[in-house]
C-alpha positions as CSV (number, residue, x, y, z in Angstrom):
1,M,54.4,69.5,14.0
2,N,51.6,68.0,12.8
3,E,48.7,70.1,12.4
4,I,45.1,68.7,12.9
5,N,43.0,69.2,9.9
6,P,39.6,70.2,10.8
7,S,38.1,68.1,7.8
8,D,40.0,65.2,9.0
9,L,38.6,65.6,12.5
10,N,35.1,66.1,11.2
11,T,35.5,63.0,9.0
12,Q,36.8,61.0,12.0
13,H,33.9,62.2,14.2
14,E,31.5,61.1,11.6
15,E,33.0,57.7,11.3
16,I,33.1,57.3,15.1
17,Q,29.3,58.4,15.3
18,R,28.4,55.8,12.4
19,L,30.2,53.1,14.3
20,Q,28.7,53.8,17.5
21,E,25.2,53.7,15.9
22,A,26.2,50.4,14.2
23,L,27.1,49.1,17.5
24,A,24.0,50.3,19.2
25,W,21.9,48.6,16.4
26,S,24.0,45.4,16.9
27,L,23.5,45.3,20.4
28,E,19.7,46.0,20.2
29,E,19.5,43.2,17.3
30,N,21.5,40.9,19.7
31,R,19.2,41.5,22.7
32,R,16.1,41.1,20.3
33,L,17.6,37.7,19.2
34,K,18.3,36.3,22.6
35,E,14.7,37.3,23.6
36,E,13.5,35.4,20.6
37,N,15.7,32.5,21.2
38,N,14.5,32.2,25.0
39,A,10.8,32.4,23.8
40,L,11.5,29.7,21.3
41,N,13.2,27.5,23.9
42,H,10.3,27.9,26.2
43,Q,7.8,26.8,23.5
44,T,9.9,24.0,22.5
45,K,10.2,22.7,26.1
46,A,6.4,23.4,26.5
47,I,5.8,21.2,23.4
48,V,8.2,18.5,24.4
49,A,6.5,18.2,27.9
50,R,3.0,18.0,26.4
51,Q,4.3,15.2,24.0
52,E,6.1,13.3,27.0
53,K,2.7,13.7,28.9
54,A,0.8,12.3,25.9
55,A,3.0,9.4,25.4
56,A,3.1,8.5,29.0
57,Q,-0.9,8.5,29.0
58,E,-0.9,6.5,25.7
59,A,1.6,3.9,27.4
60,K,-0.6,3.7,30.5
61,V,-3.5,3.0,28.2
62,L,-1.7,0.5,26.2
63,K,-0.6,-1.2,29.5
64,S,-4.0,-1.3,30.6
65,Q,-5.3,-2.8,27.4
66,N,-2.5,-5.3,27.4
67,R,-3.3,-6.4,30.8
68,K,-7.0,-7.0,30.0
69,L,-6.2,-8.7,26.8
70,N,-3.9,-11.0,28.8
71,Q,-6.6,-11.8,31.3
72,Q,-9.2,-12.6,28.5
73,L,-6.5,-14.7,26.8
74,Q,-5.8,-16.7,30.0
75,T,-9.6,-17.0,30.4
76,A,-10.0,-18.4,27.1
77,N,-7.1,-20.8,27.4
78,Y,-8.6,-22.0,30.6
79,R,-12.0,-22.5,28.9
80,L,-10.4,-24.3,25.9
81,S,-8.5,-26.7,28.3
82,H,-11.7,-27.4,30.2
83,V,-13.6,-28.1,27.1
84,Q,-10.8,-30.3,25.7
85,E,-10.8,-32.3,29.0
86,Q,-14.7,-32.8,28.6
87,Y,-14.3,-33.8,25.1
88,N,-11.5,-36.3,25.9
89,V,-13.7,-37.8,28.8
90,L,-16.6,-38.1,26.4
91,A,-14.5,-39.6,23.6
92,N,-13.0,-42.1,25.7
93,S,-16.4,-43.5,27.2
94,K,-18.3,-46.0,25.1
95,L,-21.6,-43.7,25.2
96,G,-19.6,-40.8,24.4
97,R,-17.9,-42.2,21.4
98,L,-21.4,-43.3,20.2
99,T,-22.7,-39.8,20.9
100,L,-19.8,-38.1,18.7
101,N,-20.4,-40.5,15.9
102,F,-23.9,-39.8,15.9
103,W,-23.3,-36.1,15.9
104,A,-20.8,-36.5,13.2
105,W,-23.2,-38.5,11.1
106,K,-26.1,-35.8,11.7
107,K,-23.8,-33.2,10.8
108,E,-22.8,-35.0,7.7
109,K,-26.6,-35.8,6.8
110,Q,-27.3,-32.1,7.2
111,G,-24.6,-31.0,5.0
112,N,-25.8,-33.4,2.2
113,L,-29.5,-31.9,2.4
114,G,-28.0,-28.6,2.4
115,S,-26.5,-29.1,-1.0
116,L,-29.6,-30.6,-2.4
117,S,-32.0,-27.7,-1.3
118,I,-33.4,-25.9,-4.1
């Protein structure tokens, strides 16, 4: 029969002990890494949520600014068309043409005087 050698049993027992310790360390390391991973996932989600909130607020501000600028543009276009209408009415009347020619002559005269000044 096979006799069990006490030194072989002792070696096997030591090997089993070493493997159990390695397994315990691996399980503990696995648990620690999972906790770290969960913490990092939580931080990432929090960062993404803050960035999304900031982006939404910025989009809201930009939309508001865009709306205001569009209103200003509409007002400016309305004023321009009103001034153009008034100019056309003035330019199409006899007295208006005379007034426009006088203004042009006066502007030209002022421009020449400006170049002669010392």
